[in-house]
C-alpha positions as CSV (number, residue, x, y, z in Angstrom):
1,M,31.9,-68.7,24.1
2,D,32.6,-65.2,25.1
3,V,33.8,-64.4,21.6
4,R,30.7,-65.7,20.0
5,K,28.6,-63.6,22.4
6,E,30.6,-60.6,21.5
7,I,30.2,-61.4,17.8
8,N,26.5,-61.7,18.2
9,N,26.3,-58.5,20.2
10,A,28.4,-56.7,17.6
11,T,26.2,-58.1,14.8
12,T,23.0,-57.0,16.6
13,E,24.5,-53.6,17.3
14,M,25.5,-53.3,13.7
15,K,22.0,-54.1,12.5
16,Q,20.6,-51.6,14.9
17,L,23.0,-49.0,13.6
18,D,22.1,-49.8,10.0
19,M,18.4,-49.3,10.9
20,K,19.3,-46.0,12.6
21,I,21.2,-45.0,9.4
22,L,18.2,-45.8,7.2
23,H,15.9,-43.9,9.6
24,V,18.2,-40.9,9.7
25,Q,18.4,-40.9,5.9
26,A,14.7,-41.0,5.5
27,Q,14.4,-38.1,8.0
28,Q,17.1,-36.3,6.0
29,K,15.1,-36.7,2.7
30,E,11.9,-35.5,4.4
31,K,13.7,-32.5,6.0
32,K,15.2,-31.6,2.5
33,K,11.8,-31.6,1.0
34,Q,10.5,-29.4,3.8
35,A,13.5,-27.0,3.4
36,E,12.8,-26.8,-0.4
37,T,9.1,-26.1,0.2
38,L,10.0,-23.5,2.8
39,T,12.5,-21.9,0.5
40,E,9.8,-21.7,-2.3
41,D,7.3,-20.3,0.2
42,N,9.9,-17.7,1.4
43,S,10.6,-16.7,-2.2
44,R,6.8,-16.3,-2.9
45,L,6.3,-14.4,0.3
46,K,9.1,-12.0,-0.5
47,N,7.5,-11.4,-3.9
48,D,4.1,-10.8,-2.3
49,L,5.7,-8.4,0.2
50,E,7.4,-6.5,-2.6
51,A,4.2,-6.3,-4.6
52,A,2.3,-5.1,-1.5
53,T,4.9,-2.5,-0.7
54,K,4.7,-1.2,-4.3
55,A,0.9,-1.0,-4.1
56,K,1.1,0.8,-0.7
57,D,3.6,3.3,-2.2
58,S,1.4,3.9,-5.2
59,L,-1.6,4.4,-3.0
60,Q,0.3,6.8,-0.8
61,A,1.3,8.8,-3.8
62,R,-2.2,9.0,-5.1
63,L,-3.4,10.0,-1.6
64,S,-0.9,12.8,-1.4
65,Q,-2.1,14.0,-4.8
66,F,-5.6,13.9,-3.6
67,D,-4.7,15.9,-0.5
68,G,-3.0,18.5,-2.7
69,Q,-6.1,18.7,-4.9
70,K,-8.3,19.0,-1.8
71,K,-6.2,21.9,-0.5
72,N,-6.2,23.5,-3.9
73,Q,-10.0,23.1,-4.1
74,A,-10.4,24.7,-0.6
75,S,-8.3,27.7,-1.7
76,L,-10.3,28.0,-4.9
77,L,-13.6,27.9,-3.0
78,E,-12.3,30.6,-0.7
79,S,-11.3,32.7,-3.7
80,K,-14.8,32.1,-5.2
81,K,-16.5,33.4,-2.0
82,I,-14.3,36.5,-2.1
83,E,-15.1,37.1,-5.8
84,E,-18.8,36.5,-5.3
85,K,-18.8,39.0,-2.5
86,A,-17.1,41.5,-4.7
87,V,-19.6,40.9,-7.5
88,A,-22.5,41.3,-5.1
89,E,-21.1,44.6,-3.9
90,L,-20.5,45.9,-7.5
91,R,-24.1,44.9,-8.4
92,E,-25.4,46.8,-5.5
93,K,-23.4,49.8,-6.5
94,V,-24.7,49.5,-10.0
95,N,-28.2,49.4,-8.7
96,V,-27.6,52.5,-6.6
97,L,-26.1,54.3,-9.6
98,R,-29.0,53.3,-11.8
99,A,-31.4,54.6,-9.2
100,Q,-29.5,57.9,-9.1
101,M,-29.4,58.1,-12.9
102,S,-33.1,57.5,-13.3
103,R,-33.7,60.9,-11.7
104,L,-31.6,62.6,-14.3
105,D,-33.2,63.8,-17.4
106,F,-31.1,63.7,-20.5
107,N,-32.0,65.9,-23.4
108,Y,-30.1,65.3,-26.6
109,S,-30.1,67.8,-29.3
110,D,-28.1,68.2,-32.4
């Protein structure tokens, strides 16, 4: 009798282990699918990161060019102010000289 009990217990335990094996295999398949999906997502995210990094670098380069142009524009505006001031002074000088020359009387004779 004890032997039959042990055989029944062993058979029951074997069935339980078979069920556990099936369950673990199903989990393994599910985890494999999840791992593949995560690998694909990781690859896609890496590509997105690389594209975003390139875009950021491109924008930074354009921004630095803009800053250089802005500085150049500021220096050009400063030069323009200086030149306009010089032109205004020269015009004033021309007006003064014209006023002085208007008092002179030129007589031309051959």
